[in-house]
N, C-alpha and C positions, 0 to 999 in steps of 0.2 A: 763373348768377344771382348777384347780389351778396348779401353777408350783410345781413340786415335787422336793424338795431339798434333797441333801445328808444329812444324819444324822441318829439319832436313833429314831425309831418309836415303839409305843406300839400297838399291835393288840388289837381289842376290847375284846378278850378273855384273854388277859394278857401277852402273849409272846412278847419279844422284838426282833427287827430286825434292821439291819443297811442297809440303802439304799446306794448302791455302785455307781450306775449311772442310767440314763434313756437311753435306746437304742431303735433302730427302728427295727421292723421285716423286713427282707430283701424282703419278698414277698408282704406284705400288707402295709408297711410303718407305721403300727400302733406302737405307743409309748409303750414300755414295761419297767417296773421297774425291775432292777436287784438288788436283796437284799440278805443279809446273815442272817441266824438265829443266835441269840446271846445265844444259849443254845444247848445242845446236841452235835452233831458232827459239828455244824456250817454249815449246808448245804446251798448251794447257789441256789436261786430260781428266776424265772421270773414270772411276772404277768402283764396283760394289765394295763396301767396307768389309764384307765377309771375305772377299778375295784378297784385299789389302793385308788383312791380318792373318792369313792362313800360312801354314807351312807347306813347302814344296820339296820334292826330292831333287837334289842337284849333286851330281858327281857321287852318287851312292849315299848321300847323307840327307837328313831332314833339316831344312833351314827355313827361317822366316823369309817370306817373299820380299818384304821391306823391313829394314832395321833402322830405328831412330838413331841418328848419330850426332844431332846437334839442334 
């Protein structure tokens, strides 16, 4: 898995998010990405780092779920 850096990312469906930090789940020690939506109410979310960094199939192509843009 690649290092997940703080910054602005674009989800493969278009929305933008800011990675605030990478944290660890206290029970499993799994790395989790803590990120904030840059639209709407600016909700803060967590997602397993393994999911953040994975490729997904979209419109018949393999693309990164989140792409660092700034």
